[in-house]
C-alpha positions in Angstrom: 0.0 0.0 0.0 2.9 2.4 0.6 4.1 1.7 -3.0 0.6 2.6 -4.2 0.7 5.8 -2.1 4.0 6.7 -3.7 2.7 6.2 -7.2 -0.4 8.3 -6.5 1.8 10.9 -5.0 4.1 11.0 -8.0 1.3 11.5 -10.5 -0.4 14.2 -8.3 2.8 16.2 -7.9 4.0 15.8 -11.5 0.8 16.9 -13.2 0.3 19.7 -10.7 3.8 21.0 -11.1 4.3 20.7 -14.9 0.9 21.0 -16.6 0.4 24.5 -18.1 -1.9 26.4 -20.4 -5.2 24.8 -21.4 -4.0 21.5 -19.8 -4.7 23.0 -16.4 -8.4 23.4 -17.2 -9.0 19.8 -18.2 -10.9 17.0 -16.6 -7.6 15.0 -16.7 -6.0 17.4 -14.1 -9.1 17.4 -12.0 -9.1 13.6 -11.9 -5.4 13.6 -11.0 -6.1 15.9 -8.1 -9.0 13.7 -6.9 -6.6 10.8 -6.8 -4.2 13.1 -5.0 -6.5 13.2 -2.0 -5.5 9.6 -1.2 -1.6 9.4 -0.8 -1.4 11.4 2.5 -4.3 9.5 4.1 -2.7 6.2 3.0 0.7 7.2 4.5 -1.0 8.2 7.8 -3.2 5.1 7.9 -0.2 2.8 7.3 1.8 4.7 10.0 -1.0 3.9 12.4 -1.0 0.2 11.4 2.8 0.0 11.8 2.5 1.7 15.2 0.0 -0.9 16.3 2.3 -3.7 15.1 5.3 -2.4 17.1 3.2 -1.5 20.2 1.7 -5.0 20.1 5.2 -6.6 20.1 6.2 -4.5 23.1 3.0 -5.5 25.0 3.8 -9.2 24.3 7.3 -8.7 25.8 5.6 -7.4 28.9 7.1 -4.0 28.6 5.5 -1.6 31.1 3.2 1.2 29.8 5.7 4.0 30.6 8.5 2.4 28.5 6.1 1.8 25.7 4.9 5.4 25.7 8.5 6.7 25.8 9.7 4.4 23.1 6.9 5.0 20.7 6.8 8.8 21.3 10.5 8.9 20.6 9.9 7.3 17.2 7.3 9.9 16.5 9.6 12.7 17.6 12.3 11.3 15.1 9.8 11.5 12.2 8.7 15.0 13.3 12.4 16.0 13.4 12.8 14.6 9.8 9.9 16.9 8.8 11.6 19.9 10.3 14.9 18.9 8.6 13.1 18.5 5.3 11.6 22.0 5.6 15.1 23.4 6.4 16.6 21.7 3.4 13.9 23.1 1.1 14.5 26.6 2.5 18.2 26.4 2.0 17.9 25.0 -1.6 15.5 27.8 -2.4 17.7 30.4 -0.6 17.0 33.9 -2.0 13.4 33.5 -3.0 11.7 31.2 -0.4 10.1 33.2 2.5 11.3 32.4 6.0 7.8 31.3 6.9 8.3 28.2 4.8 10.4 26.8 7.7 7.1 26.5 9.7 5.0 24.9 7.0 3.1 21.9 8.3 3.9 19.1 5.9 2.9 15.4 5.9 6.1 14.3 7.7 5.3 16.7 10.5 1.8 15.4 11.1 2.9 11.8 10.8 5.4 12.4 13.6 2.9 14.4 15.7 0.3 11.7 15.2 2.7 9.0 16.4 3.4 11.0 19.6 -0.4 11.4 20.2 -0.9 7.7 19.6 1.9 6.9 22.1 0.2 9.0 24.7 -3.2 7.4 24.1 -1.9 3.8 24.2 0.2 4.6 27.3 -2.8 6.1 29.1 -5.1 3.1 28.2 -2.4 0.6 29.3 -1.7 2.5 32.5 -5.5 2.7 33.3 -5.8 -1.1 32.7 -3.3 -1.6 35.5 -1.0 -3.9 33.4 1.0 -3.8 30.2 -0.5 -7.2 29.2 -3.3 -9.5 30.3 -2.4 -13.0 31.6 -4.8 -15.9 32.1 -4.2 -19.3 33.5 -4.1 -22.3 31.1 -6.5 -24.7 32.7 -4.9 -27.7 31.0 -1.3 -27.2 32.1 -1.7 -25.0 35.1 0.6 -22.5 33.5 -0.1 -18.9 32.4 -0.2 -17.6 28.9 -0.4 -14.2 27.4 -3.6 -13.0 25.7 -2.3 -9.5 25.0 -2.6 -10.3 21.3 -6.4 -10.8 21.5 -8.4 -7.8 20.3 -8.2 -5.1 23.0 -11.6 -3.5 22.9 -10.4 -0.6 24.9 -7.5 0.3 22.6 -9.6 -0.2 19.5 -12.6 1.7 20.9 -10.4 4.6 22.1 -8.8 4.9 18.7 -12.2 4.8 16.9 -13.5 7.5 19.3 -10.5 9.7 18.5 -11.2 9.3 14.8 -14.8 10.3 15.2 -13.8 13.3 17.5 -11.3 14.6 15.0 -13.8 14.3 12.1 -16.5 16.1 14.0 -14.3 18.9 15.4 -12.6 19.8 12.1 -15.3 22.1 10.7 -15.7 24.4 13.7 -11.9 24.5 14.3 -11.5 25.8 10.8 -14.3 28.4 11.2 -16.2 29.5 14.3 -13.8 27.9 16.9 -10.5 28.8 15.2 -7.8 29.2 17.9 -6.7 32.6 16.6 -5.3 33.4 20.0 -2.3 31.1 19.3 0.8 32.2 17.4 0.2 31.2 13.7 3.2 28.8 13.9 1.2 26.8 16.5 -2.3 27.4 15.1 -1.2 26.0 11.8 -0.9 22.6 13.4 -4.6 22.7 14.2 -6.2 24.4 11.2 -3.4 24.9 8.6 -3.6 28.7 8.6 0.1 29.2 8.1 0.8 33.0 8.1 -2.0 33.7 5.6 -4.8 34.4 8.0 -7.1 31.5 6.9 -6.8 27.7 6.7 -5.0 26.5 3.6 -6.0 23.3 1.8 -2.5 22.4 0.8 -1.2 21.9 4.3 -1.5 19.0 6.7 -2.8 20.1 10.2 -3.8 17.7 12.9 -7.5 18.2 12.0 -8.4 16.1 10.1 -5.2 14.4 9.0 -4.3 12.8 12.3 -7.6 11.0 12.2 -6.3 8.7 9.4 -3.4 7.6 11.6 -5.8 6.7 14.5 -8.0 4.8 12.0 -4.9 2.8 11.1 -4.2 2.3 14.8 -7.6 0.7 15.4 -7.2 -1.4 12.3 -3.7 -2.5 13.2 -4.7 -3.6 16.7 -7.3 -5.8 15.2 -5.1 -7.3 12.5 -2.0 -8.0 14.6 -3.7 -9.5 17.6 -3.4 -13.2 18.1 -7.1 -13.5 17.2 -6.7 -11.3 14.2 -3.6 -13.1 12.8 -5.7 -16.2 12.4 -8.4 -14.4 10.5 -6.6 -11.8 8.4 -8.6 -12.4 5.2 -11.9 -12.4 7.0 -11.1 -9.2 9.0 -9.9 -7.4 5.9 -13.1 -8.5 4.1 -15.1 -7.0 6.9 -13.0 -3.8 6.6 -14.0 -3.7 2.9 -17.7 -4.1 3.8 -17.5 -1.4 6.5 -15.6 0.9 4.0 -18.2 0.4 1.4 -21.0 1.3 3.8 -19.1 4.3 5.1 -18.7 5.6 1.5 -22.4 5.2 0.8 -23.4 6.8 4.1 -21.1 9.7 3.6 -22.6 10.2 0.1 -26.1 10.2 1.5 -25.2 12.6 4.3 -23.6 15.0 1.9 -26.9 15.2 0.0 -29.2 15.9 2.9 -31.2 19.1 2.8 -29.8 20.4 6.1 -26.2 20.6 7.5 -25.0 20.3 11.0 -22.4 23.1 10.7 -22.7 26.8 10.0 -20.0 26.6 7.3 -19.9 23.5 5.2 -16.8 22.8 3.0 -17.0 19.2 1.6 -13.5 18.9 0.1 -11.6 20.4 3.0 -13.3 20.1 6.4 -16.5 18.0 5.9 -16.8 14.9 8.2 -18.6 13.3 5.2 -15.5 13.6 3.0 -13.4 12.4 5.9 -15.7 9.4 6.4 -15.5 8.6 2.6 -11.7 8.6 2.6 -11.6 6.4 5.7 -13.9 4.0 3.8 -11.6 4.1 0.8 -8.7 3.3 3.0 -10.4 0.2 4.4 -11.4 -0.9 0.9 -7.8 -0.3 -0.3 -6.4 -2.4 2.6 -8.5 -5.4 1.5 -7.7 -4.9 -2.2 -4.0 -4.6 -1.5 -4.1 -7.9 0.5 -6.1 -9.6 -2.2 -3.6 -8.5 -4.9 -0.6 -9.7 -2.9 -2.2 -12.9 -1.5 -4.1 -14.2 -4.5 -3.6 -12.2 -7.7 0.3 -12.0 -7.8 0.8 -15.7 -7.1 -1.6 -16.6 -9.9 0.6 -14.7 -12.4 3.6 -16.9 -11.9 6.8 -16.9 -9.9 8.1 -13.9 -11.8 5.4 -11.7 -10.4 6.2 -12.6 -6.7 9.9 -12.2 -7.1 9.8 -8.5 -7.7 7.1 -5.8 -7.4 7.9 -2.2 -8.2 5.3 -0.9 -5.9 6.4 -3.1 -3.0 10.0 -2.0 -3.7 9.0 1.7 -3.6 7.0 1.1 -0.4 10.2 -0.1 1.4 11.8 3.3 0.9 8.8 5.6 0.9 10.5 8.3 3.0 13.5 8.4 0.8 11.6 8.6 -2.5 9.3 11.2 -1.0 12.2 13.3 0.1 14.1 13.1 -3.2 11.3 13.3 -5.8 10.1 16.7 -4.5 13.3 18.3 -5.7 13.0 16.9 -9.2 9.3 17.9 -9.5 8.8 21.1 -7.5 12.4 22.2 -6.7 15.2 23.9 -8.6 16.2 20.6 -10.2 12.8 20.0 -11.8 13.3 17.8 -14.9 10.6 19.8 -16.8 9.7 23.5 -16.9 7.0 24.2 -14.3 3.4 24.8 -15.5 4.3 25.0 -19.1 3.9 21.5 -20.7 1.1 19.4 -22.1 -0.3 16.1 -20.8 1.9 13.9 -23.0 5.1 15.6 -21.9 4.1 15.6 -18.2 3.3 11.9 -18.5 6.7 11.2 -19.9 8.2 13.1 -17.0 6.1 11.1 -14.6 7.4 7.8 -16.1 11.0 9.1 -15.7 10.4 10.1 -12.1 8.9 6.7 -11.4 11.9 4.8 -12.9 14.4 7.1 -11.3 12.8 6.7 -7.8 12.6 2.9 -8.4 16.3 2.8 -9.2 17.1 4.9 -6.2 15.0 2.5 -4.0 16.9 -0.5 -5.4 20.2 1.1 -4.8 19.2 1.8 -1.2 17.9 -1.7 -0.4 20.0 -4.1 -2.6 23.4 -2.8 -1.7 24.8 -3.7 1.7 26.0 -0.2 2.6 26.9 -1.3 6.1 29.3 -3.9 4.8 30.9 -1.4 2.4 31.4 1.1 5.2 33.0 -1.6 7.5 35.2 -2.7 4.6 36.4 0.8 3.9 37.1 1.4 7.6 39.1 -1.8 7.9 41.1 -0.9 4.8 41.9 2.6 6.2 43.0 1.1 9.5 45.2 -1.5 7.7 46.9 1.2 5.6 50.4 1.9 7.1 51.1 5.5 8.0 54.2 6.7 6.1 
């Protein structure tokens, strides 16, 4: 799924950066931008699933809640720091024409890191309130004890779902009537994406609603990676698909009601209905991704299972995200910005895809650690004249 998110991200950025003239007024670009509403939710959703996987392993090792919270919050802080470092790099590369305020722009890496910190706090609180980092029951047959920490934890799943709903419902007022304008814009931007422009901006990634996708992944992950869930992966993902389909239909119906709950209704940016629809699409995509890897690829033959470009890209999603931005939006853009047609932009998209795939292969297929150790050993062995 990360590889799919990378591909959707590439096409969104490439067509947005390079299409110009009449091509910017076509249905083609509008469809590309609609697909562009999925990559960030996918990355956040998968961050939540990965978070649940790692947290579950720590629980099974009987790590206490405080250590789990600190460990997972530290991971989130590292991603957040990467986001700040990325913004600093972009500012230095664009030195001379980029405004200093770009250093405080809330990008997807920032919100992934912040979401992980918030998930760590939630999980730590739930585990602390439960009074134990894992549940233990007696095995009646052997008289010994066994861990059941992997069974679905209704409290963790329920709390995650509650946070998802809360974020979705609070987003519209926090962008309008409840805007925290009393905060410095550098902090307010993490809530409503206002930046320094006086109003929420649709191209930023504030906590509302974006963190909600991470908590949706957290709930899904705790179900999937529990002992109970591991034995029923296909069935659970099929249920996810059904729930996702229902969520999409319900969101569509709610959007067409004659009355609205909020004073200001903006479907594409703050609406809980659009948020619900995207969560539904994520659940559907999770099932389709599993079905593709579990049943479709093996049916194509051994060659299809040996190498998948999307799986390869997904293994280095942070790297290709970081690098491709410079070759699409940055000074090293491989095509002139906003001045080419669809055919030329599509050729550029293919080149970006192949270049990022090659970069990913170089990153994962070469044992850089062994090379580094070999060079150090050679340096140490070289006699000093």
